[in-house]
C-alpha distance (Angstrom), angle and dihedral (degrees) to the residues before:
residue distance angle dihedral
X1 . . .
X2 3.79 . .
X3 3.70 117.7 .
X4 3.79 116.7 -163.2
X5 3.87 122.2 -157.6
X6 3.78 118.8 -119.1
X7 3.78 123.9 -141.5
X8 3.77 116.5 -138.8
X9 3.79 121.4 -159.1
X10 3.80 96.2 -155.8
X11 3.83 142.8 10.5
X12 3.81 90.2 -111.5
X13 3.89 90.1 58.2
X14 3.89 89.9 49.5
X15 3.82 92.4 50.1
X16 3.79 91.3 47.3
X17 3.80 90.5 51.3
X18 3.79 91.6 48.1
X19 3.80 91.5 50.1
X20 3.87 90.2 51.0
X21 3.74 92.1 49.8
X22 3.87 90.6 46.7
X23 3.85 89.7 48.7
X24 3.84 91.6 48.7
X25 3.83 94.4 47.8
X26 3.80 105.2 37.3
X27 3.78 101.7 29.1
X28 3.83 107.0 42.2
X29 3.76 118.8 -171.5
X30 3.74 115.3 -96.2
X31 3.72 109.8 -112.0
X32 3.86 118.2 -145.3
X33 3.74 113.2 -112.6
X34 3.74 117.0 -97.1
X35 3.76 110.7 -98.2
X36 3.75 113.5 -101.9
X37 3.81 94.3 25.2
X38 3.83 95.3 96.9
X39 3.01 136.5 68.6
X40 3.75 103.2 28.0
X41 3.73 120.5 -142.9
X42 3.89 116.2 -102.5
X43 3.84 109.9 -117.6
X44 3.76 115.7 -109.2
X45 3.77 124.3 -124.1
X46 3.90 89.6 -104.5
X47 3.74 91.5 54.7
X48 3.89 92.7 49.7
X49 3.90 90.4 48.9
X50 3.80 90.0 50.2
X51 3.81 92.1 49.2
X52 3.88 92.5 49.0
X53 3.84 91.4 44.3
X54 3.88 93.3 59.5
X55 3.86 114.7 99.6
X56 3.71 115.8 -101.5
X57 3.76 119.5 -116.8
X58 3.82 116.5 -96.7
X59 3.78 94.0 -110.6
X60 3.81 89.8 55.7
X61 3.77 97.0 46.3
X62 3.84 94.7 57.6
X63 3.69 118.9 110.2
X64 3.75 110.3 -91.0
X65 3.81 119.6 -179.2
X66 3.65 125.9 -161.4
X67 3.81 94.3 -115.5
X68 3.81 96.5 45.4
X69 3.70 89.4 121.0
X70 3.84 89.8 57.5
X71 3.74 91.3 53.5
X72 3.86 91.4 47.8
X73 3.85 89.4 49.6
X74 3.83 91.0 50.7
X75 3.70 92.2 50.7
X76 3.75 91.0 49.4
X77 3.81 90.6 51.4
X78 3.75 92.1 49.8
X79 3.85 92.9 49.6
X80 3.89 89.6 49.5
X81 3.82 94.9 49.0
X82 3.81 103.8 34.9
X83 3.80 94.0 82.4
X84 3.79 88.1 70.1
X85 3.72 100.1 37.5
X86 3.78 95.3 46.8
X87 3.86 91.6 -136.0
X88 3.78 112.6 129.2
X89 3.68 127.1 177.1
X90 3.86 120.2 -135.0
X91 3.80 122.5 -112.2
X92 3.76 93.3 -94.9
X93 3.87 92.7 49.2
X94 3.75 90.5 -119.6
X95 3.68 120.8 135.8
X96 3.78 122.1 -20.7
X97 3.76 117.7 -82.5
X98 3.82 109.5 -153.7
X99 3.78 118.6 -138.6
X100 3.71 127.4 175.7
X101 3.78 115.6 -90.7
X102 3.74 124.8 -119.1
X103 3.74 89.6 -110.6
X104 3.84 92.8 57.1
X105 3.76 92.4 47.0
X106 3.90 92.6 49.6
X107 3.76 92.7 47.4
X108 3.81 91.3 51.7
X109 3.83 91.1 51.2
X110 3.81 91.8 47.1
X111 3.81 91.5 59.9
X112 3.81 85.6 78.6
X113 3.76 91.1 50.7
X114 3.79 109.3 62.4
X115 3.79 116.2 -157.8
X116 3.82 94.4 22.5
X117 3.82 115.6 110.9
X118 3.75 132.7 -168.6
X119 3.77 88.8 -107.7
X120 3.91 88.0 58.0
X121 3.91 91.4 50.0
X122 3.87 89.6 52.8
X123 3.76 96.0 43.3
X124 3.83 127.9 90.7
X125 3.88 92.8 -115.0
X126 3.84 114.5 124.1
X127 3.83 101.0 -169.6
X128 3.75 118.5 150.9
X129 3.87 93.2 -106.6
X130 3.82 95.3 50.0
X131 3.85 102.0 43.6
X132 3.84 97.6 63.4
X133 3.78 91.1 44.7
X134 3.76 91.9 49.2
X135 3.81 89.8 49.2
X136 3.76 93.9 51.4
X137 3.81 92.4 45.5
X138 3.88 89.0 52.6
X139 3.79 91.6 48.2
X140 3.90 93.3 48.3
X141 3.76 93.2 46.6
X142 3.87 89.1 49.0
X143 3.83 90.7 48.1
X144 3.75 99.4 43.9
X145 3.80 99.5 38.9
X146 3.94 105.6 46.1
X147 3.82 89.1 162.3
X148 3.88 90.2 70.5
X149 3.79 120.3 82.4
X150 3.75 124.0 -136.6
X151 3.86 91.9 -102.6
X152 3.76 92.0 52.7
X153 3.83 93.1 50.6
X154 3.82 90.5 44.8
X155 3.89 90.2 52.7
X156 3.64 91.1 58.4
X157 3.76 92.4 49.6
X158 3.76 91.0 43.7
X159 3.75 92.0 -122.3
X160 3.70 139.5 109.3
X161 3.81 122.9 -84.6
X162 3.82 92.1 -117.4
X163 3.81 87.1 59.1
X164 3.80 90.8 57.6
X165 3.84 91.3 46.2
X166 3.76 90.5 51.1
X167 3.82 91.9 48.1
X168 3.84 92.9 49.2
X169 3.80 92.3 47.5
X170 3.78 94.1 46.6
X171 3.84 92.5 48.9
X172 3.85 89.2 46.4
X173 3.79 88.8 53.5
X174 3.83 92.7 46.3
X175 3.83 92.0 51.0
X176 3.75 92.7 41.9
X177 3.74 96.5 -117.6
X178 3.78 115.2 152.3
């Protein structure tokens, strides 16, 4: 785009030009409405019957209850709390299927590591006696509880999910598991 400069002979001419540009840019002319756009025709009774008779889409015809949001909230709460309680529902949401809690798995692993407690495992300490125990605990929880995601496991250990992933991969390589 080529812009040419304009020569003004006076300050009044420059102000008038600026006012015209301002008027053109910030106060556009109101265009008349296109003919036929307004007013719209009121639908007839036959058109309303035809609209109501058409089949509803599948997503609209599903059963929606008034308290569906409450059910969704309770499901979310059970998912967030089941890792500590050990109670996990089956895939068909039938009766409860009991799995071991993370706490029980960690306590079983710590029987092989004397002097290391659950508090040590959840702490930020990285001493040579705690790190291997924490790694084995993370691996065992990952192996025994496939229903838990890495972030859920990491939340219990007060770590990041990448820490759990590293511990699982390292323990797999130490044990020779592919």
